[in-house]
N, CA, C, O and the ligand as a Tripos MOL2 file, in Angstrom:
@<TRIPOS>MOLECULE
protein
  225   223    57     0     0
PROTEIN
NO_CHARGES

@<TRIPOS>ATOM
      1 N          15.4520   -5.8780    6.5540 N.3       1 MET1
      2 CA         14.4530   -5.9340    5.4850 C.3       1 MET1
      3 C          13.7440   -4.5840    5.3710 C.2       1 MET1
      4 O          13.3810   -3.9720    6.3750 O.2       1 MET1
      5 N          13.5550   -4.1340    4.1310 N.am      2 ARG2
      6 CA         12.8580   -2.8750    3.9070 C.3       2 ARG2
      7 C          11.4460   -3.1540    3.4440 C.2       2 ARG2
      8 O          11.1890   -4.1420    2.7560 O.2       2 ARG2
      9 N          10.5450   -2.2880    3.8200 N.am      3 THR3
     10 CA          9.1680   -2.3980    3.3550 C.3       3 THR3
     11 C           8.9340   -1.3380    2.2930 C.2       3 THR3
     12 O           9.2130   -0.1580    2.5060 O.2       3 THR3
     13 N           8.4210   -1.7670    1.1490 N.am      4 ILE4
     14 CA          8.1250   -0.8330    0.0700 C.3       4 ILE4
     15 C           6.6230   -0.8500   -0.2080 C.2       4 ILE4
     16 O           5.9870   -1.9040   -0.2200 O.2       4 ILE4
     17 N           6.0780    0.3350   -0.4290 N.am      5 CYS5
     18 CA          4.6540    0.4270   -0.7450 C.3       5 CYS5
     19 C           4.4460   -0.0050   -2.1920 C.2       5 CYS5
     20 O           5.0950    0.5190   -3.0970 O.2       5 CYS5
     21 N           3.5540   -0.9480   -2.4110 N.am      6 CYS6
     22 CA          3.3530   -1.4690   -3.7610 C.3       6 CYS6
     23 C           2.5110   -0.5250   -4.6140 C.2       6 CYS6
     24 O           2.3420   -0.7710   -5.8090 O.2       6 CYS6
     25 N           1.9810    0.5470   -4.0310 N.am      7 VAL7
     26 CA          1.1760    1.4960   -4.8070 C.3       7 VAL7
     27 C           2.0230    2.6960   -5.2290 C.2       7 VAL7
     28 O           2.1220    2.9890   -6.4200 O.2       7 VAL7
     29 N           2.6310    3.3880   -4.2730 N.am      8 CYS8
     30 CA          3.3870    4.6040   -4.5950 C.3       8 CYS8
     31 C           4.8940    4.3640   -4.5700 C.2       8 CYS8
     32 O           5.6710    5.2750   -4.8580 O.2       8 CYS8
     33 N           5.3050    3.1650   -4.2340 N.am      9 HIS9
     34 CA          6.7130    2.7620   -4.2530 C.3       9 HIS9
     35 C           7.5940    3.5830   -3.3260 C.2       9 HIS9
     36 O           8.7820    3.7660   -3.5920 O.2       9 HIS9
     37 N           7.0220    4.0720   -2.2540 N.am     10 ARG10
     38 CA          7.8490    4.7080   -1.2410 C.3      10 ARG10
     39 C           8.3220    3.6270   -0.2780 C.2      10 ARG10
     40 O           7.6720    2.5900   -0.1360 O.2      10 ARG10
     41 N           9.4370    3.8630    0.3750 N.am     11 THR11
     42 CA          9.9550    2.8780    1.3110 C.3      11 THR11
     43 C           9.9080    3.4350    2.7260 C.2      11 THR11
     44 O           9.9910    4.6430    2.9490 O.2      11 THR11
     45 N           9.7730    2.5260    3.6620 N.am     12 LYS12
     46 CA          9.6750    2.9230    5.0590 C.3      12 LYS12
     47 C          11.0750    3.1740    5.6050 C.2      12 LYS12
     48 O          11.9050    2.2660    5.6500 O.2      12 LYS12
     49 N          11.3250    4.3930    6.0120 N.am     13 GLY13
     50 CA         12.6190    4.7450    6.5760 C.3      13 GLY13
     51 C          12.4760    5.2280    8.0000 C.2      13 GLY13
     52 O          11.3910    5.1890    8.5820 O.2      13 GLY13
     53 N          13.5780    5.6800    8.5510 N.am     14 ALA14
     54 CA         13.5720    6.1300    9.9420 C.3      14 ALA14
     55 C          12.6830    7.3540   10.1120 C.2      14 ALA14
     56 O          12.1150    7.5650   11.1840 O.2      14 ALA14
     57 N          12.5570    8.1670    9.0560 N.am     15 ASN15
     58 CA         11.7870    9.4020    9.1390 C.3      15 ASN15
     59 C          10.4360    9.2860    8.4570 C.2      15 ASN15
     60 O           9.8470   10.2930    8.0630 O.2      15 ASN15
     61 N           9.9500    8.0830    8.3190 N.am     16 GLY16
     62 CA          8.6630    7.8880    7.6700 C.3      16 GLY16
     63 C           8.8270    7.3280    6.2770 C.2      16 GLY16
     64 O           9.8640    6.7540    5.9420 O.2      16 GLY16
     65 N           7.7810    7.5000    5.4550 N.am     17 TRP17
     66 CA          7.7680    6.9010    4.1280 C.3      17 TRP17
     67 C           8.3280    7.8930    3.1220 C.2      17 TRP17
     68 O           7.8060    8.9980    2.9760 O.2      17 TRP17
     69 N           9.3890    7.5010    2.4300 N.am     18 VAL18
     70 CA         10.0660    8.4000    1.4980 C.3      18 VAL18
     71 C          10.3170    7.6970    0.1720 C.2      18 VAL18
     72 O          10.4150    6.4730    0.0980 O.2      18 VAL18
     73 N          10.4190    8.5170   -0.8760 N.am     19 LYS19
     74 CA         10.8250    7.9790   -2.1670 C.3      19 LYS19
     75 C          12.3300    7.7700   -2.1140 C.2      19 LYS19
     76 O          13.0920    8.7020   -1.8600 O.2      19 LYS19
     77 N          12.7420    6.5400   -2.3570 N.am     20 GLN20
     78 CA         14.1350    6.2100   -2.1300 C.3      20 GLN20
     79 C          14.4950    4.9920   -2.9710 C.2      20 GLN20
     80 O          13.7200    4.0430   -3.0880 O.2      20 GLN20
     81 N          15.6670    5.0420   -3.5410 N.am     21 PHE21
     82 CA         16.1170    3.9040   -4.3340 C.3      21 PHE21
     83 C          16.5890    2.7910   -3.4080 C.2      21 PHE21
     84 O          17.3150    3.0340   -2.4450 O.2      21 PHE21
     85 N          16.1730    1.5900   -3.7070 N.am     22 ILE22
     86 CA         16.6130    0.4450   -2.9160 C.3      22 ILE22
     87 C          17.4100   -0.4960   -3.7990 C.2      22 ILE22
     88 O          16.9890   -0.8300   -4.9060 O.2      22 ILE22
     89 N          18.5310   -0.9100   -3.3170 N.am     23 SER23
     90 CA         19.3440   -1.8840   -4.0500 C.3      23 SER23
     91 C          18.5750   -3.1800   -4.2340 C.2      23 SER23
     92 O          17.8880   -3.6430   -3.3230 O.2      23 SER23
     93 N          18.6940   -3.7570   -5.4150 N.am     24 GLN24
     94 CA         17.9830   -5.0070   -5.7060 C.3      24 GLN24
     95 C          18.4770   -6.1400   -4.8030 C.2      24 GLN24
     96 O          17.7920   -7.1480   -4.6280 O.2      24 GLN24
     97 N          19.6620   -5.9660   -4.2390 N.am     25 ASN25
     98 CA         20.2260   -7.0230   -3.4040 C.3      25 ASN25
     99 C          19.5350   -7.1080   -2.0490 C.2      25 ASN25
    100 O          19.5870   -8.1360   -1.3730 O.2      25 ASN25
    101 N          18.8920   -6.0170   -1.6650 N.am     26 LYS26
    102 CA         18.2700   -6.0070   -0.3450 C.3      26 LYS26
    103 C          16.9470   -6.7610   -0.3750 C.2      26 LYS26
    104 O          16.2520   -6.8190   -1.3890 O.2      26 LYS26
    105 N          16.6330   -7.3310    0.7700 N.am     27 THR27
    106 CA         15.3550   -8.0280    0.8890 C.3      27 THR27
    107 C          14.2500   -6.9970    1.0310 C.2      27 THR27
    108 O          14.2840   -6.1510    1.9250 O.2      27 THR27
    109 N          13.2770   -7.0750    0.1460 N.am     28 ILE28
    110 CA         12.1990   -6.0910    0.1420 C.3      28 ILE28
    111 C          10.8800   -6.7770    0.4430 C.2      28 ILE28
    112 O          10.5470   -7.8170   -0.1250 O.2      28 ILE28
    113 N          10.1530   -6.1730    1.3380 N.am     29 SER29
    114 CA          8.8210   -6.6660    1.6590 C.3      29 SER29
    115 C           7.8080   -5.6810    1.0810 C.2      29 SER29
    116 O           7.8840   -4.4820    1.3490 O.2      29 SER29
    117 N           6.8720   -6.1760    0.3010 N.am     30 HIS30
    118 CA          5.8600   -5.3000   -0.2770 C.3      30 HIS30
    119 C           4.6830   -5.1360    0.6790 C.2      30 HIS30
    120 O           4.2020   -6.0930    1.2840 O.2      30 HIS30
    121 N           4.2470   -3.9090    0.7890 N.am     31 GLY31
    122 CA          3.1120   -3.6320    1.6510 C.3      31 GLY31
    123 C           2.4570   -2.3320    1.2320 C.2      31 GLY31
    124 O           2.5600   -1.9180    0.0780 O.2      31 GLY31
    125 N           1.7860   -1.6920    2.1700 N.am     32 TYR32
    126 CA          1.1390   -0.4180    1.8950 C.3      32 TYR32
    127 C           1.6170    0.6110    2.9060 C.2      32 TYR32
    128 O           1.7390    0.3180    4.0950 O.2      32 TYR32
    129 N           1.8900    1.8250    2.4220 N.am     33 CYS33
    130 CA          2.1490    2.9120    3.3520 C.3      33 CYS33
    131 C           0.7990    3.3240    3.9400 C.2      33 CYS33
    132 O          -0.2400    2.9730    3.3810 O.2      33 CYS33
    133 N           0.7910    4.0550    5.0480 N.am     34 PRO34
    134 CA         -0.4890    4.3930    5.6910 C.3      34 PRO34
    135 C          -1.4660    5.0780    4.7430 C.2      34 PRO34
    136 O          -2.6630    4.7940    4.7870 O.2      34 PRO34
    137 N          -0.9820    5.9690    3.8940 N.am     35 GLN35
    138 CA         -1.8670    6.6860    2.9660 C.3      35 GLN35
    139 C          -2.5120    5.7310    1.9760 C.2      35 GLN35
    140 O          -3.7320    5.7350    1.8080 O.2      35 GLN35
    141 N          -1.6970    4.9110    1.3190 N.am     36 CYS36
    142 CA         -2.2280    4.0000    0.3150 C.3      36 CYS36
    143 C          -3.0680    2.9060    0.9690 C.2      36 CYS36
    144 O          -4.0020    2.3850    0.3590 O.2      36 CYS36
    145 N          -2.7360    2.5640    2.1990 N.am     37 PHE37
    146 CA         -3.5250    1.5750    2.9260 C.3      37 PHE37
    147 C          -4.9590    2.0840    3.0900 C.2      37 PHE37
    148 O          -5.9210    1.3470    2.8700 O.2      37 PHE37
    149 N          -5.0830    3.3460    3.4770 N.am     38 GLN38
    150 CA         -6.4150    3.9200    3.6600 C.3      38 GLN38
    151 C          -7.1640    3.9800    2.3470 C.2      38 GLN38
    152 O          -8.3490    3.6500    2.2910 O.2      38 GLN38
    153 N          -6.4780    4.4040    1.2760 N.am     39 VAL39
    154 CA         -7.1180    4.5090   -0.0420 C.3      39 VAL39
    155 C          -7.5710    3.1330   -0.5050 C.2      39 VAL39
    156 O          -8.6770    2.9760   -1.0220 O.2      39 VAL39
    157 N          -6.6980    2.1250   -0.3160 N.am     40 THR40
    158 CA         -7.0190    0.7700   -0.7560 C.3      40 THR40
    159 C          -8.1850    0.2090    0.0430 C.2      40 THR40
    160 O          -9.0760   -0.4350   -0.5110 O.2      40 THR40
    161 N          -8.1760    0.4550    1.3460 N.am     41 MET41
    162 CA         -9.2680   -0.0390    2.1880 C.3      41 MET41
    163 C         -10.5920    0.5800    1.7640 C.2      41 MET41
    164 O         -11.6220   -0.0940    1.7440 O.2      41 MET41
    165 N         -10.5610    1.8580    1.4260 N.am     42 LYS42
    166 CA        -11.7810    2.5340    1.0170 C.3      42 LYS42
    167 C         -12.2820    1.9450   -0.3010 C.2      42 LYS42
    168 O         -13.4830    1.7440   -0.4860 O.2      42 LYS42
    169 N         -11.3450    1.6690   -1.2150 N.am     43 LYS43
    170 CA        -11.7020    1.0760   -2.5030 C.3      43 LYS43
    171 C         -12.3670   -0.2810   -2.2880 C.2      43 LYS43
    172 O         -13.3930   -0.5810   -2.8980 O.2      43 LYS43
    173 N         -11.7760   -1.0940   -1.4190 N.am     44 ILE44
    174 CA        -12.3190   -2.4210   -1.1480 C.3      44 ILE44
    175 C         -13.7130   -2.2890   -0.5340 C.2      44 ILE44
    176 O         -14.6360   -3.0140   -0.9060 O.2      44 ILE44
    177 N         -13.8540   -1.3590    0.4050 N.am     45 GLN45
    178 CA        -15.1520   -1.1600    1.0420 C.3      45 GLN45
    179 C         -16.1930   -0.7220    0.0220 C.2      45 GLN45
    180 O         -17.3360   -1.1770    0.0560 O.2      45 GLN45
    181 N         -15.7870    0.1740   -0.8960 N.am     46 ASP46
    182 CA        -16.7110    0.6270   -1.9400 C.3      46 ASP46
    183 C         -17.1350   -0.5390   -2.8170 C.2      46 ASP46
    184 O         -18.3040   -0.6550   -3.1840 O.2      46 ASP46
    185 N         -16.1780   -1.4060   -3.1550 N.am     47 GLU47
    186 CA        -16.4830   -2.5510   -4.0130 C.3      47 GLU47
    187 C         -17.4360   -3.5100   -3.3120 C.2      47 GLU47
    188 O         -18.3640   -4.0290   -3.9320 O.2      47 GLU47
    189 N         -17.2110   -3.7500   -2.0170 N.am     48 ILE48
    190 CA        -18.1000   -4.6230   -1.2530 C.3      48 ILE48
    191 C         -19.4920   -4.0200   -1.2180 C.2      48 ILE48
    192 O         -20.4910   -4.7210   -1.3760 O.2      48 ILE48
    193 N         -19.5460   -2.7000   -1.0070 N.am     49 PHE49
    194 CA        -20.8260   -2.0030   -0.9460 C.3      49 PHE49
    195 C         -21.5640   -2.1320   -2.2680 C.2      49 PHE49
    196 O         -22.7760   -2.3460   -2.2960 O.2      49 PHE49
    197 N         -20.8160   -1.9990   -3.3760 N.am     50 GLN50
    198 CA        -21.4370   -2.1030   -4.7020 C.3      50 GLN50
    199 C         -21.9320   -3.5270   -4.9440 C.2      50 GLN50
    200 O         -23.0080   -3.7210   -5.5100 O.2      50 GLN50
    201 N         -21.1580   -4.5210   -4.5220 N.am     51 ASP51
    202 CA        -21.5680   -5.9180   -4.6950 C.3      51 ASP51
    203 C         -22.8570   -6.1810   -3.9260 C.2      51 ASP51
    204 O         -23.7570   -6.8650   -4.4130 O.2      51 ASP51
    205 N         -22.9310   -5.6310   -2.7290 N.am     52 ARG52
    206 CA        -24.1340   -5.8200   -1.9070 C.3      52 ARG52
    207 C         -25.3310   -5.1750   -2.5920 C.2      52 ARG52
    208 O         -26.4410   -5.7070   -2.5540 O.2      52 ARG52
    209 N         -25.0970   -4.0290   -3.2160 N.am     53 GLY53
    210 CA        -26.1660   -3.3260   -3.9070 C.3      53 GLY53
    211 C         -26.6970   -4.1370   -5.0650 C.2      53 GLY53
    212 O         -27.9000   -4.1590   -5.3250 O.2      53 GLY53
    213 N         -25.7710   -4.8180   -5.7740 N.am     54 ARG54
    214 CA        -26.1830   -5.6360   -6.9210 C.3      54 ARG54
    215 C         -26.9960   -6.8370   -6.4710 C.2      54 ARG54
    216 O         -27.9450   -7.2450   -7.1410 O.2      54 ARG54
    217 N         -26.6120   -7.4020   -5.3250 N.am     55 MET55
    218 CA        -27.2550   -8.6290   -4.8710 C.3      55 MET55
    219 C         -28.6870   -8.3920   -4.4030 C.2      55 MET55
    220 O         -29.5600   -9.2370   -4.5990 O.2      55 MET55
    221 N         -28.9220   -7.2310   -3.7810 N.am     56 SER56
    222 CA        -30.2420   -7.0100   -3.2010 C.3      56 SER56
    223 C         -31.2350   -6.4710   -4.2320 C.2      56 SER56
    224 O         -32.3970   -6.2300   -3.9030 O.2      56 SER56
    225 ZN          1.9620    4.2360   -0.7920 Zn       57 ZN57
@<TRIPOS>BOND
     1     1     2 1
     2     2     3 1
     3     3     4 2
     4     3     5 am
     5     5     6 1
     6     6     7 1
     7     7     8 2
     8     7     9 am
     9     9    10 1
    10    10    11 1
    11    11    12 2
    12    11    13 am
    13    13    14 1
    14    14    15 1
    15    15    16 2
    16    15    17 am
    17    17    18 1
    18    18    19 1
    19    19    20 2
    20    19    21 am
    21    21    22 1
    22    22    23 1
    23    23    24 2
    24    23    25 am
    25    25    26 1
    26    26    27 1
    27    27    28 2
    28    27    29 am
    29    29    30 1
    30    30    31 1
    31    31    32 2
    32    31    33 am
    33    33    34 1
    34    34    35 1
    35    35    36 2
    36    35    37 am
    37    37    38 1
    38    38    39 1
    39    39    40 2
    40    39    41 am
    41    41    42 1
    42    42    43 1
    43    43    44 2
    44    43    45 am
    45    45    46 1
    46    46    47 1
    47    47    48 2
    48    47    49 am
    49    49    50 1
    50    50    51 1
    51    51    52 2
    52    51    53 am
    53    53    54 1
    54    54    55 1
    55    55    56 2
    56    55    57 am
    57    57    58 1
    58    58    59 1
    59    59    60 2
    60    59    61 am
    61    61    62 1
    62    62    63 1
    63    63    64 2
    64    63    65 am
    65    65    66 1
    66    66    67 1
    67    67    68 2
    68    67    69 am
    69    69    70 1
    70    70    71 1
    71    71    72 2
    72    71    73 am
    73    73    74 1
    74    74    75 1
    75    75    76 2
    76    75    77 am
    77    77    78 1
    78    78    79 1
    79    79    80 2
    80    79    81 am
    81    81    82 1
    82    82    83 1
    83    83    84 2
    84    83    85 am
    85    85    86 1
    86    86    87 1
    87    87    88 2
    88    87    89 am
    89    89    90 1
    90    90    91 1
    91    91    92 2
    92    91    93 am
    93    93    94 1
    94    94    95 1
    95    95    96 2
    96    95    97 am
    97    97    98 1
    98    98    99 1
    99    99   100 2
   100    99   101 am
   101   101   102 1
   102   102   103 1
   103   103   104 2
   104   103   105 am
   105   105   106 1
   106   106   107 1
   107   107   108 2
   108   107   109 am
   109   109   110 1
   110   110   111 1
   111   111   112 2
   112   111   113 am
   113   113   114 1
   114   114   115 1
   115   115   116 2
   116   115   117 am
   117   117   118 1
   118   118   119 1
   119   119   120 2
   120   119   121 am
   121   121   122 1
   122   122   123 1
   123   123   124 2
   124   123   125 am
   125   125   126 1
   126   126   127 1
   127   127   128 2
   128   127   129 am
   129   129   130 1
   130   130   131 1
   131   131   132 2
   132   131   133 am
   133   133   134 1
   134   134   135 1
   135   135   136 2
   136   135   137 am
   137   137   138 1
   138   138   139 1
   139   139   140 2
   140   139   141 am
   141   141   142 1
   142   142   143 1
   143   143   144 2
   144   143   145 am
   145   145   146 1
   146   146   147 1
   147   147   148 2
   148   147   149 am
   149   149   150 1
   150   150   151 1
   151   151   152 2
   152   151   153 am
   153   153   154 1
   154   154   155 1
   155   155   156 2
   156   155   157 am
   157   157   158 1
   158   158   159 1
   159   159   160 2
   160   159   161 am
   161   161   162 1
   162   162   163 1
   163   163   164 2
   164   163   165 am
   165   165   166 1
   166   166   167 1
   167   167   168 2
   168   167   169 am
   169   169   170 1
   170   170   171 1
   171   171   172 2
   172   171   173 am
   173   173   174 1
   174   174   175 1
   175   175   176 2
   176   175   177 am
   177   177   178 1
   178   178   179 1
   179   179   180 2
   180   179   181 am
   181   181   182 1
   182   182   183 1
   183   183   184 2
   184   183   185 am
   185   185   186 1
   186   186   187 1
   187   187   188 2
   188   187   189 am
   189   189   190 1
   190   190   191 1
   191   191   192 2
   192   191   193 am
   193   193   194 1
   194   194   195 1
   195   195   196 2
   196   195   197 am
   197   197   198 1
   198   198   199 1
   199   199   200 2
   200   199   201 am
   201   201   202 1
   202   202   203 1
   203   203   204 2
   204   203   205 am
   205   205   206 1
   206   206   207 1
   207   207   208 2
   208   207   209 am
   209   209   210 1
   210   210   211 1
   211   211   212 2
   212   211   213 am
   213   213   214 1
   214   214   215 1
   215   215   216 2
   216   215   217 am
   217   217   218 1
   218   218   219 1
   219   219   220 2
   220   219   221 am
   221   221   222 1
   222   222   223 1
   223   223   224 2
@<TRIPOS>SUBSTRUCTURE
     1 MET1         2 RESIDUE 1 A MET
     2 ARG2         6 RESIDUE 1 A ARG
     3 THR3        10 RESIDUE 1 A THR
     4 ILE4        14 RESIDUE 1 A ILE
     5 CYS5        18 RESIDUE 1 A CYS
     6 CYS6        22 RESIDUE 1 A CYS
     7 VAL7        26 RESIDUE 1 A VAL
     8 CYS8        30 RESIDUE 1 A CYS
     9 HIS9        34 RESIDUE 1 A HIS
    10 ARG10       38 RESIDUE 1 A ARG
    11 THR11       42 RESIDUE 1 A THR
    12 LYS12       46 RESIDUE 1 A LYS
    13 GLY13       50 RESIDUE 1 A GLY
    14 ALA14       54 RESIDUE 1 A ALA
    15 ASN15       58 RESIDUE 1 A ASN
    16 GLY16       62 RESIDUE 1 A GLY
    17 TRP17       66 RESIDUE 1 A TRP
    18 VAL18       70 RESIDUE 1 A VAL
    19 LYS19       74 RESIDUE 1 A LYS
    20 GLN20       78 RESIDUE 1 A GLN
    21 PHE21       82 RESIDUE 1 A PHE
    22 ILE22       86 RESIDUE 1 A ILE
    23 SER23       90 RESIDUE 1 A SER
    24 GLN24       94 RESIDUE 1 A GLN
    25 ASN25       98 RESIDUE 1 A ASN
    26 LYS26      102 RESIDUE 1 A LYS
    27 THR27      106 RESIDUE 1 A THR
    28 ILE28      110 RESIDUE 1 A ILE
    29 SER29      114 RESIDUE 1 A SER
    30 HIS30      118 RESIDUE 1 A HIS
    31 GLY31      122 RESIDUE 1 A GLY
    32 TYR32      126 RESIDUE 1 A TYR
    33 CYS33      130 RESIDUE 1 A CYS
    34 PRO34      134 RESIDUE 1 A PRO
    35 GLN35      138 RESIDUE 1 A GLN
    36 CYS36      142 RESIDUE 1 A CYS
    37 PHE37      146 RESIDUE 1 A PHE
    38 GLN38      150 RESIDUE 1 A GLN
    39 VAL39      154 RESIDUE 1 A VAL
    40 THR40      158 RESIDUE 1 A THR
    41 MET41      162 RESIDUE 1 A MET
    42 LYS42      166 RESIDUE 1 A LYS
    43 LYS43      170 RESIDUE 1 A LYS
    44 ILE44      174 RESIDUE 1 A ILE
    45 GLN45      178 RESIDUE 1 A GLN
    46 ASP46      182 RESIDUE 1 A ASP
    47 GLU47      186 RESIDUE 1 A GLU
    48 ILE48      190 RESIDUE 1 A ILE
    49 PHE49      194 RESIDUE 1 A PHE
    50 GLN50      198 RESIDUE 1 A GLN
    51 ASP51      202 RESIDUE 1 A ASP
    52 ARG52      206 RESIDUE 1 A ARG
    53 GLY53      210 RESIDUE 1 A GLY
    54 ARG54      214 RESIDUE 1 A ARG
    55 MET55      218 RESIDUE 1 A MET
    56 SER56      222 RESIDUE 1 A SER
    57 ZN57       225 GROUP 0 **** ****
């Protein structure tokens, strides 16, 4: 099974995350590469912070 980043569409290979075509026949697992994971986490944290600001 290959893991593909749902943000930048890079796939996890032996040498790290690379842009690579994957056959549709292969089983693909969607996830986040380390870079997009950090960006997404920061976005979520910012949104939580903003929600807290609105509530108080
Ligand atoms: Zn990514």
